[in-house]
C-alpha positions in Angstrom: -0.1 -0.1 -0.2 1.0 3.0 -1.2 1.2 6.3 1.4 0.5 9.7 0.9 2.4 12.6 2.1 0.2 14.9 4.6 0.9 18.6 5.3 -0.5 20.1 8.2 -0.3 23.7 8.4 -0.4 25.7 11.7 -3.2 27.8 11.9 -2.1 30.3 14.4 -5.3 32.5 14.6 -7.6 29.7 14.6 -5.6 28.6 17.7 -5.8 31.7 19.5 -9.3 32.2 18.9 -10.1 28.0 20.3 -7.9 29.4 23.3 -9.3 32.4 23.8 -13.1 30.8 23.0 -16.2 30.8 26.1 -15.6 26.9 25.8 -11.4 26.7 26.9 -12.5 29.2 29.4 -15.6 26.9 30.9 -12.9 24.0 31.0 -9.8 25.9 32.7 -12.5 27.6 35.1 -14.0 24.0 35.9 -10.6 22.4 36.3 -9.8 25.4 38.9 -13.1 24.5 40.7 -12.2 20.9 40.9 -8.9 21.9 42.6 -10.5 23.9 45.1 -13.1 21.7 46.2 -10.5 18.8 46.5 -8.6 21.6 48.6 -11.5 22.3 51.1 -12.2 18.5 51.3 -8.8 17.9 52.5 -8.6 20.6 55.1 -12.5 20.5 56.2 -12.5 23.4 55.1 -14.6 25.9 52.4 -12.1 28.8 51.8 -10.0 27.4 49.1 -11.3 29.0 45.8 -11.1 28.8 42.1 -10.8 32.3 40.0 -9.8 32.6 36.1 -8.5 35.3 34.2 -8.5 35.7 30.2 -4.4 36.6 30.2 -2.9 37.7 26.7 -2.3 34.3 25.3 -5.2 32.0 27.2 -7.4 31.3 30.0 -5.4 30.5 32.9 -6.7 29.2 36.0 -6.1 29.5 39.9 -7.0 27.9 43.3 -6.0 29.5 45.9 -6.0 30.1 49.6 -8.1 32.8 50.8 -7.3 33.1 54.7 -5.1 32.9 56.9 -7.0 28.9 57.9 -6.8 27.8 54.5 -3.1 29.2 54.3 -2.0 27.3 57.5 -3.9 24.6 55.7 -1.6 24.6 53.0 1.5 25.4 54.9 1.5 22.4 57.7 -0.9 19.7 55.6 -0.1 20.3 52.0 -4.1 21.1 51.3 -4.0 22.5 48.5 -0.7 20.7 46.9 -2.6 17.6 47.4 -5.4 18.5 45.2 -3.5 18.7 42.2 -2.7 14.9 41.9 
């Protein structure tokens, strides 16, 4: 069987549109919320929160501590770090 050569061309503008799409934003936000929820479950708290921003090249998600209690839970027990696994 003869093989045919296939040429792929990267569409930079199209890829950028995907990275800035609402579907991508929802995926990033949902992932950050899942990480924050697992961190809250690990620490028995409700103070780890998720956010996402539209950065220059794509959406970026964050799960972070919001007060001294959650900061201590991360510092002492790695509640947020363990949530990434």
